[in-house]
Steps between C-alpha positions, in 0.01 A plus 500: 500500500275190497149542631308198624123555507300243698127478445369250763231512773620202707754619754681162512580497129576878500762442768633199318549689179674782680735261678593329166578842348722587784670168467558535131620859507716452812808403308467776256618866509190601295261729665145390534164588660194289587147635466201307636134534404212291629217638285439658167430879481593803296800571730650165401441553128642851513804377690571233240450740211761733642765232587835546340805276503476113501182358642406152623136432572391211718122471484252264669220391270226565758515843655218730618378730223689352208678173437878510445445353157271788403743757644779341300295530182430865590866576553588345166281761328748773600821318598642258247874541566767252614524711815160382625487128587189329645471186712151361586448282804187296551342223704326367191740248337254403228524828310646494155836676524618534143206704388561752772869514431430600133236755581672692780864420438559377851811333632319218670174377637578326832303298755489611862523146616775351277859607588387859515813648648732309262306594190469861610879513542535341152273766351706784670814355356349478153376857522837623623660337185231679288579836661876452438480334161633809325824514704836443326848412603703746294881523474779589258720211386797626288338706229150354544203595713323188627143502640356183643139488624492391865235249415737321250780447759527150638810543708824686522815303586863570550744306268799376695723472195483856380359682799214651304125471559268327257127591473301191391170549320291230328653557166822693556803542729637850561837588639521764771842636602384665821516338844225310688463773762422758229231296324352393840458853585317575177261212544444515882175693490328248270379219724505234228880480522681322776864443565522129572879472500784750515548429129139486379175697490182332385162609371265317739207549257678286242602203720330171402668258747754491781704184561598536867736200505744607225416794528376639167248762389310433179345746260313447166803370317803577718624437854751616754665316789582813690280467812637566844381271777414800726296662217302192395216526755435872419503425125254214554260729687518760224431244235198366689349842475541512119380146416235441243271195487722320248797468729328490837627197686771428240746779564737313734711188477712367782 
């Protein structure tokens, strides 16, 4: 269960955050709940103290009773786990972000007036990766047990010559003697993975560039040319949600 806690006293932004959450979670089988608070009180603090599961906090910096920044600091006195991730939204673009990042271990400090929806979606994808960073793809190969962290996987591709699958990571290449349908079923609940071709599954978090004219999908030091025409648009949309500032505007070549 993923809990989204919105702390915002402006109805427009509260509704916007809620819509973005529904958009993000809509393609997932994960269960989630949204809780909205418009002012600070003991009920809110007690609610947060008793939260279990995985929690995402979206706080405005100016809220009646206590600022979102102060509430975040308070939360960090009793919740310091990877299961509690904080995002601060503000209309004040001149605040120094890095200091706040270090003090309250937040995911991001975003402006309400600069690509808010896009950056919020990016934060959610980053948090989803954090929540699932301890997942492994485990299988038995001959006499060996192989465990590959999901976060290390770049793509999984079928080899036409020997009918096996190969799992590509940044530094290694693993052979998998099962079929594509089996591994697709294993990975289907993790929304970072996408089947972009009948012979290929990619980790969308690891894509650095898509060349739409060849077509080819590039990763840190490897690439695949398995990209179906009818899957390209959907893959592009998924990648746009996981962009970081370094690749924004430089992802596509046509």
